[in-house]
C-alpha positions in Angstrom: -1.8 -16.7 9.2 1.2 -15.8 7.0 -0.4 -12.7 6.0 -0.4 -11.7 10.2 3.1 -12.5 10.1 4.5 -10.7 7.2 2.5 -7.3 8.7 3.8 -7.8 12.1 7.4 -8.2 10.6 7.1 -5.4 8.1 5.9 -2.7 10.6 9.1 -4.0 12.8 11.1 -3.1 9.9 8.9 0.4 9.8 9.4 1.2 13.3 13.2 1.0 12.4 12.8 3.3 9.4 10.8 5.9 11.8 13.3 6.2 14.1 15.9 6.5 12.1 13.9 9.2 10.0 13.4 10.8 13.5 17.3 10.7 14.0 18.7 11.8 10.5 15.9 14.3 9.5 15.1 16.6 12.9 14.8 19.5 10.6 13.1 17.9 7.8 9.7 20.2 6.2 6.5 20.2 7.8 4.8 18.5 4.4 7.3 15.2 4.5 6.9 14.9 8.3 3.2 15.2 8.5 3.2 12.6 5.6 5.9 9.7 7.2 4.0 10.7 10.5 0.5 10.4 9.5 1.5 7.4 7.9 2.7 5.6 10.9 -0.2 5.8 13.3 -2.5 4.4 10.4 0.0 1.6 10.2 0.2 1.3 13.8 -3.8 1.4 14.3 -4.4 -1.0 11.6 -1.7 -3.5 13.3 -3.4 -3.2 16.5 -7.1 -4.2 14.6 -4.9 -6.8 12.3 -3.6 -8.3 16.0 -7.0 -8.2 17.5 -8.5 -10.3 14.6 -5.4 -13.0 14.4 -6.4 -13.4 18.1 -10.4 -14.0 17.1 -9.6 -16.6 14.5 -6.2 -18.3 16.4 -7.1 -18.0 19.3 -10.6 -18.1 21.6 -12.2 -19.0 18.1 -9.3 -21.9 17.1 -11.5 -24.2 14.9 -14.5 -22.5 14.6 -15.4 -22.0 11.0 -17.7 -19.5 11.7 -14.5 -17.3 13.1 -12.8 -17.5 9.6 -15.8 -16.8 7.4 -17.1 -13.8 9.9 -15.8 -10.0 8.6 -15.1 -8.5 12.2 -12.7 -5.6 11.2 -11.0 -6.9 8.3 -13.4 -4.8 6.2 -11.5 -1.4 7.8 -8.2 -2.7 8.4 -7.6 -4.4 5.0 -9.5 -2.4 2.1 -9.9 0.9 3.5 -6.7 1.3 5.4 -4.7 0.2 2.7 -6.3 2.1 0.1 -6.2 5.4 2.2 -2.1 4.5 3.2 -1.5 3.6 -0.6 -2.9 6.8 -2.2 -0.9 8.9 0.8 1.8 7.5 -0.7 1.0 7.9 -4.0 0.1 11.4 -3.9 3.6 12.2 -2.1 5.6 10.7 -4.9 3.3 12.5 -7.3 4.0 15.9 -5.4 8.0 14.5 -5.7 7.6 14.1 -9.6 5.7 17.8 -9.7 8.9 19.3 -7.6 11.7 17.5 -9.5 10.0 17.8 -13.1 9.8 21.7 -12.6 6.7 21.8 -11.5 5.3 20.3 -14.5 1.8 19.4 -13.3 0.3 17.0 -15.8 1.8 13.6 -15.1 1.6 14.1 -11.1 -2.3 15.1 -11.9 -2.9 12.4 -13.8 -1.5 10.2 -11.2 -3.1 11.5 -8.4 -6.6 11.1 -10.1 -6.1 7.9 -10.9 -4.8 7.1 -6.8 -7.8 8.9 -5.8 -9.9 7.1 -8.0 -8.7 3.4 -6.5 -8.8 5.1 -3.1 -12.5 5.3 -3.5 -12.7 1.7 -5.0 -10.9 0.8 -2.1 -13.3 2.3 0.5 -16.4 1.4 -1.4 -15.0 -2.5 -1.7 -14.5 -2.0 2.6 -17.9 -0.9 2.8 -19.5 -2.9 0.9 -17.6 -5.5 2.9 -18.8 -5.0 6.1 -22.7 -5.3 5.3 -22.1 -8.0 3.6 -20.3 -9.7 6.6 -19.0 -13.0 4.9 -16.2 -14.1 3.0 -17.9 -16.4 1.4 -20.3 -14.4 0.2 -17.9 -11.7 -0.9 -15.9 -13.9 -3.2 -19.2 -14.3 -5.6 -20.4 -10.9 -6.0 -19.5 -9.5 -9.2 -20.1 -5.7 -8.0 -17.5 -6.0 -4.9 -14.9 -7.8 -7.1 -15.2 -5.5 -10.1 -14.9 -2.7 -7.8 -11.8 -4.6 -6.2 -10.4 -5.0 -9.8 -10.4 -0.9 -10.2 -8.7 -0.8 -6.5 -6.0 -2.9 -7.2 -5.4 -2.1 -10.8 -5.6 1.4 -10.2 -3.2 1.1 -7.6 -0.4 -1.2 -9.9 -0.9 1.5 -13.0 0.1 4.5 -10.7 3.0 2.5 -9.2 4.0 1.7 -12.9 3.7 5.4 -14.0 5.3 7.1 -10.3 8.4 4.3 -11.3 8.7 5.4 -15.1 8.9 9.3 -13.9 11.0 8.9 -11.1 13.5 6.7 -13.5 13.2 9.2 -16.4 13.9 12.3 -14.1 16.9 10.7 -12.4 18.5 9.4 -15.3 18.3 12.9 -17.4 19.9 14.5 -13.9 23.1 12.8 -14.6 26.3 14.6 -14.2 30.0 14.1 -15.6 30.5 13.5 -11.8 31.4 9.9 -11.2 30.4 10.1 -7.4 27.2 11.7 -8.5 26.1 9.3 -11.2 26.6 6.9 -8.9 24.6 8.2 -6.2 21.9 8.6 -9.0 22.1 5.2 -9.8 21.6 4.3 -6.7 18.1 6.1 -6.7 17.3 4.4 -9.6 17.6 1.4 -8.5 15.9 1.7 -5.3 12.9 3.5 -6.7 12.2 0.5 -9.1 12.5 -2.1 -6.8 10.3 -0.4 -4.2 7.5 0.1 -6.5 8.2 -3.1 -8.3 7.5 -5.0 -5.2 3.8 -2.8 -4.4 2.6 -3.1 -7.9 3.7 -7.0 -7.9 2.0 -7.7 -4.6 -1.2 -5.5 -5.9 -1.5 -7.9 -9.0 -0.7 -11.2 -7.0 -3.7 -10.1 -4.7 -5.8 -9.2 -7.5 -5.1 -12.6 -9.5 -5.9 -14.5 -6.4 -8.7 -12.9 -5.3 -10.3 -13.5 -8.6 -8.8 -17.1 -9.5 -8.8 -18.7 -5.9 -12.8 -17.3 -4.9 -13.0 -20.9 -2.7 -10.3 -19.1 -0.8 -8.7 -16.9 1.2 -5.2 -16.8 -0.3 -5.7 -13.3 -0.9 -5.7 -12.0 2.1 -1.8 -12.7 2.6 -1.0 -10.1 0.2 -4.0 -7.6 1.2 -2.7 -7.9 4.7 1.1 -6.7 3.8 0.1 -4.2 0.8 -0.1 -1.2 2.9 3.4 -1.9 5.0 5.1 -2.1 1.5 3.7 1.2 0.5 4.7 2.8 4.0 8.4 1.2 4.1 8.9 2.4 0.4 8.0 5.7 1.4 10.9 6.3 3.9 
């Protein structure tokens, strides 16, 4: 149940951030606006689907072990939607690195490639989970476990690369003005903190999935991962 609570809480934070973005950047360029609102719509859909599953398990299915083991819409709302949202945010940051680095394409291209591979693995995990349809079967299916490793491993790797690049670019932009340097320091700290949280949650989810196969502990970080990406975007 903690996963649902964290998801709802982070969606509330995202709503506030979307409202502030709407007020602060009414004339923002089309691409950032499109990314922000596209991600927000996906997050709203995911929250609705997860809320439906929460009522199914803890409401009219309370006490039923079958409802706990049933996949329902989780195959779509967690791996597939998290993969799409995470990759969208990562591609946006890759584009920012491309612009800030003076249009050097090789690092953004590598980041984009690894991110898309991770998204493909996430979609495959979701489709295969739908076919299996039971958590107890999923956690003991070796091929699915390998694809989960690819998905979450690539996610953590991309976040690390993005953080390193942003820190390097921002620190290289320091000037002799104290106010400018202070602002850049804040940007560096923000970039490190947001990317670190996303990467850490992905690693924790993977570790729980591998280490606790008889339990569903991994579903707690899994249900909140995409919301962390969406909030880091803003």
